[in-house]
DRENDO-1510 file (C-alpha; in Angstrom, 1 decimal, always signed):
<recs>
REC; n; res; u; v; w
REC; 1; UNK; -14.7; +38.2; +22.4 .
REC; 2; UNK; -14.3; +35.7; +25.3 .
REC; 3; UNK; -16.8; +37.5; +27.5 .
REC; 4; UNK; -19.5; +36.9; +24.9 .
REC; 5; UNK; -18.7; +33.2; +24.7 .
REC; 6; UNK; -18.7; +32.8; +28.5 .
REC; 7; UNK; -21.9; +34.8; +29.0 .
REC; 8; UNK; -20.4; +37.5; +31.2 .
REC; 9; UNK; -19.4; +41.1; +30.9 .
REC; 10; UNK; -16.1; +42.2; +29.2 .
REC; 11; UNK; -13.1; +42.3; +31.4 .
REC; 12; UNK; -11.9; +45.7; +32.4 .
REC; 13; UNK; -8.5; +46.1; +33.9 .
REC; 14; UNK; -8.4; +47.3; +37.5 .
REC; 15; UNK; -6.1; +50.0; +38.7 .
REC; 16; UNK; -2.5; +49.0; +38.1 .
REC; 17; UNK; -3.4; +46.0; +35.9 .
REC; 18; UNK; -2.1; +45.5; +32.4 .
REC; 19; UNK; -4.3; +46.9; +29.7 .
REC; 20; UNK; -4.1; +43.6; +27.8 .
REC; 21; UNK; -5.3; +40.7; +29.9 .
REC; 22; UNK; -3.2; +38.2; +27.8 .
REC; 23; UNK; +0.0; +40.3; +28.4 .
REC; 24; UNK; +0.7; +38.5; +31.7 .
REC; 25; UNK; +0.2; +35.1; +30.2 .
REC; 26; UNK; +2.1; +35.8; +27.0 .
REC; 27; UNK; +5.1; +37.3; +28.8 .
REC; 28; UNK; +4.3; +40.9; +27.8 .
REC; 29; UNK; +3.7; +40.1; +24.1 .
REC; 30; UNK; +0.7; +41.7; +22.7 .
REC; 31; UNK; -0.6; +45.2; +21.7 .
REC; 32; UNK; -0.5; +46.6; +25.2 .
REC; 33; UNK; +2.7; +44.7; +26.1 .
REC; 34; UNK; +4.9; +46.7; +23.8 .
REC; 35; UNK; +5.6; +43.9; +21.3 .
REC; 36; UNK; +4.3; +43.8; +17.8 .
REC; 37; UNK; +0.9; +42.3; +17.4 .
REC; 38; UNK; +0.9; +38.6; +16.6 .
REC; 39; UNK; -1.5; +37.0; +14.0 .
REC; 40; UNK; -2.7; +33.8; +15.7 .
REC; 41; UNK; -3.9; +32.4; +12.4 .
REC; 42; UNK; -0.5; +32.9; +10.6 .
REC; 43; UNK; +0.8; +29.6; +9.2 .
REC; 44; UNK; -2.4; +27.7; +9.6 .
REC; 45; UNK; -3.7; +25.6; +6.7 .
REC; 46; UNK; -7.1; +24.0; +6.5 .
REC; 47; UNK; -6.2; +21.8; +3.5 .
REC; 48; UNK; -6.6; +22.1; -0.2 .
REC; 49; UNK; -9.7; +23.9; -1.4 .
REC; 50; UNK; -10.7; +25.0; +2.1 .
REC; 51; UNK; -11.1; +28.5; +3.3 .
REC; 52; UNK; -10.5; +29.9; +6.7 .
REC; 53; UNK; -13.3; +31.2; +8.9 .
REC; 54; UNK; -12.9; +34.7; +7.5 .
REC; 55; UNK; -13.4; +33.6; +3.9 .
REC; 56; UNK; -9.9; +34.0; +2.6 .
REC; 57; UNK; -8.4; +31.2; +0.6 .
REC; 58; UNK; -6.3; +28.6; +2.5 .
REC; 59; UNK; -2.6; +28.3; +1.8 .
REC; 60; UNK; -1.7; +25.7; -0.8 .
REC; 61; UNK; -0.6; +22.3; +0.6 .
REC; 62; UNK; +3.1; +21.5; +0.0 .
REC; 63; UNK; +3.9; +18.8; -2.5 .
REC; 64; UNK; +4.6; +15.4; -1.0 .
REC; 65; UNK; +8.2; +14.4; -0.8 .
REC; 66; UNK; +9.2; +11.9; -3.4 .
REC; 67; UNK; +12.2; +9.6; -3.1 .
REC; 68; UNK; +14.7; +10.1; -6.0 .
REC; 69; UNK; +15.5; +6.4; -6.2 .
REC; 70; UNK; +13.4; +3.6; -4.9 .
REC; 71; UNK; +15.1; +0.8; -2.9 .
REC; 72; UNK; +15.3; -2.4; -5.0 .
REC; 73; UNK; +14.1; -5.5; -3.1 .
REC; 74; UNK; +13.9; -9.0; -4.4 .
REC; 75; UNK; +13.2; -12.4; -2.7 .
REC; 76; UNK; +15.3; -15.4; -3.7 .
REC; 77; UNK; +14.3; -18.9; -2.7 .
REC; 78; UNK; +17.5; -20.6; -1.5 .
REC; 79; UNK; +16.5; -24.1; -0.1 .
REC; 80; UNK; +13.4; -26.2; +0.4 .
REC; 81; UNK; +14.0; -29.7; +1.8 .
REC; 82; UNK; +12.8; -31.9; +4.7 .
REC; 83; UNK; +10.2; -29.3; +5.8 .
REC; 84; UNK; +12.8; -26.6; +6.0 .
REC; 85; UNK; +12.9; -23.6; +3.7 .
REC; 86; UNK; +15.4; -20.8; +3.4 .
REC; 87; UNK; +14.6; -17.6; +1.5 .
REC; 88; UNK; +16.7; -14.5; +1.0 .
REC; 89; UNK; +15.2; -11.0; +0.9 .
REC; 90; UNK; +17.7; -8.7; -0.8 .
REC; 91; UNK; +17.8; -4.9; -0.6 .
REC; 92; UNK; +20.2; -2.2; -1.4 .
REC; 93; UNK; +20.8; -0.2; +1.8 .
REC; 94; UNK; +22.7; +2.6; +0.1 .
REC; 95; UNK; +21.4; +4.1; -3.2 .
REC; 96; UNK; +24.8; +5.6; -4.0 .
REC; 97; UNK; +26.7; +2.2; -3.6 .
REC; 98; UNK; +25.4; -0.6; -5.8 .
REC; 99; UNK; +28.0; -3.0; -4.6 .
REC; 100; UNK; +26.4; -3.3; -1.1 .
REC; 101; UNK; +23.5; -5.7; -0.5 .
REC; 102; UNK; +21.7; -6.5; +2.7 .
REC; 103; UNK; +20.2; -10.0; +2.7 .
REC; 104; UNK; +17.7; -11.0; +5.3 .
REC; 105; UNK; +17.6; -14.8; +5.5 .
REC; 106; UNK; +14.4; -16.4; +6.7 .
REC; 107; UNK; +14.5; -19.9; +8.0 .
REC; 108; UNK; +11.1; -21.5; +8.2 .
REC; 109; UNK; +10.1; -24.9; +9.8 .
REC; 110; UNK; +7.0; -26.7; +8.4 .
REC; 111; UNK; +7.7; -29.8; +10.6 .
REC; 112; UNK; +5.8; -30.7; +13.8 .
REC; 113; UNK; +9.0; -30.6; +15.8 .
REC; 114; UNK; +11.7; -28.1; +16.8 .
REC; 115; UNK; +14.8; -27.6; +14.7 .
REC; 116; UNK; +17.5; -27.3; +17.4 .
REC; 117; UNK; +20.8; -25.6; +17.0 .
REC; 118; UNK; +19.9; -24.3; +13.5 .
REC; 119; UNK; +22.9; -22.7; +11.8 .
REC; 120; UNK; +23.8; -21.4; +8.4 .
REC; 121; UNK; +27.2; -21.3; +6.9 .
REC; 122; UNK; +27.7; -19.4; +3.7 .
REC; 123; UNK; +30.5; -18.6; +1.2 .
REC; 124; UNK; +30.8; -16.1; -1.6 .
REC; 125; UNK; +33.4; -15.8; -4.4 .
REC; 126; UNK; +36.8; -14.4; -3.4 .
REC; 127; UNK; +36.0; -11.1; -5.1 .
REC; 128; UNK; +33.1; -10.5; -2.7 .
REC; 129; UNK; +32.9; -10.1; +1.1 .
REC; 130; UNK; +30.3; -11.5; +3.4 .
REC; 131; UNK; +29.5; -10.6; +7.0 .
REC; 132; UNK; +26.8; -12.6; +9.0 .
REC; 133; UNK; +25.0; -11.0; +11.9 .
REC; 134; UNK; +23.7; -13.3; +14.7 .
REC; 135; UNK; +20.5; -15.1; +14.0 .
REC; 136; UNK; +17.3; -14.1; +15.9 .
REC; 137; UNK; +17.3; -17.5; +17.6 .
REC; 138; UNK; +19.1; -20.8; +17.7 .
REC; 139; UNK; +16.0; -23.0; +17.5 .
REC; 140; UNK; +13.2; -22.8; +14.9 .
REC; 141; UNK; +9.8; -23.5; +16.3 .
REC; 142; UNK; +7.6; -26.2; +14.8 .
REC; 143; UNK; +4.5; -25.6; +12.5 .
REC; 144; UNK; +5.6; -22.4; +10.7 .
REC; 145; UNK; +8.2; -21.0; +13.1 .
REC; 146; UNK; +10.7; -18.6; +11.5 .
REC; 147; UNK; +14.1; -17.4; +12.5 .
REC; 148; UNK; +15.9; -14.6; +10.6 .
REC; 149; UNK; +19.5; -13.6; +10.1 .
REC; 150; UNK; +21.1; -10.6; +8.3 .
REC; 151; UNK; +23.9; -11.1; +5.8 .
REC; 152; UNK; +25.8; -8.1; +4.5 .
REC; 153; UNK; +27.5; -8.6; +1.1 .
REC; 154; UNK; +29.8; -6.3; -0.9 .
REC; 155; UNK; +30.2; -7.5; -4.5 .
REC; 156; UNK; +32.5; -5.2; -6.5 .
REC; 157; UNK; +31.6; -7.1; -9.7 .
REC; 158; UNK; +27.9; -6.4; -9.3 .
REC; 159; UNK; +27.8; -4.9; -12.8 .
REC; 160; UNK; +29.6; -7.7; -14.6 .
REC; 161; UNK; +29.0; -10.9; -12.6 .
REC; 162; UNK; +25.9; -12.0; -10.6 .
REC; 163; UNK; +26.4; -12.8; -7.0 .
REC; 164; UNK; +26.6; -16.6; -6.2 .
REC; 165; UNK; +26.5; -18.1; -2.7 .
REC; 166; UNK; +27.2; -21.6; -1.5 .
REC; 167; UNK; +25.3; -22.4; +1.7 .
REC; 168; UNK; +25.0; -25.1; +4.2 .
REC; 169; UNK; +22.3; -25.3; +6.9 .
REC; 170; UNK; +22.5; -27.8; +9.8 .
REC; 171; UNK; +20.1; -28.6; +12.6 .
REC; 172; UNK; +19.2; -31.4; +15.1 .
REC; 173; UNK; +15.8; -33.0; +15.0 .
REC; 174; UNK; +14.0; -35.0; +17.7 .
REC; 175; UNK; +16.2; -37.9; +18.9 .
REC; 176; UNK; +19.4; -35.9; +18.2 .
REC; 177; UNK; +19.6; -36.8; +14.5 .
REC; 178; UNK; +21.8; -34.2; +12.7 .
REC; 179; UNK; +20.7; -32.9; +9.3 .
REC; 180; UNK; +22.7; -30.9; +6.8 .
REC; 181; UNK; +21.6; -29.5; +3.4 .
REC; 182; UNK; +23.7; -27.6; +0.9 .
REC; 183; UNK; +22.8; -25.4; -2.0 .
REC; 184; UNK; +24.3; -23.0; -4.4 .
REC; 185; UNK; +22.3; -19.9; -5.0 .
REC; 186; UNK; +22.8; -17.6; -7.9 .
REC; 187; UNK; +21.2; -14.2; -7.3 .
REC; 188; UNK; +19.5; -12.0; -10.0 .
REC; 189; UNK; +21.7; -9.5; -11.8 .
REC; 190; UNK; +22.3; -6.3; -9.9 .
REC; 191; UNK; +22.0; -7.9; -6.4 .
</recs>
């Protein structure tokens, strides 16, 4: 007991004290407090193959949770010109709705100067819908700077026709020179 560990004598209740010294701390729960005894080791597990201190086998570990359907993700290069690259990372946000795709566009700048007022305009076929969220920034830093933007697409023809997107990116370089690049991107089947 506790007294052995602390090097003292066992506690004995004084007159009028509770017979169980833990009863006060535990709110009256315990053998002397009128409640049912509580097994402090109940529910503890020491891991697979381990045994508790009293030599009884440990409870088996629960099986890890396994996702029923992995999220499909694919990266599609969209544009690479004048030190500017655009890549689309596509994912299905809802396993039960194949028509929805979340595309995270990454705009990277390999130039030694800022790309000011960087914007993307995109269009999809009339059968699909496209919603662009605001970009993470308006300027792309030099020497590897990246700005991201989320595009949400619903393509009801996902099973019969791959998604296509026409895009235009514009930006200003040093000296105010405007640049524009266009591209047509065809996504893999199922996106």
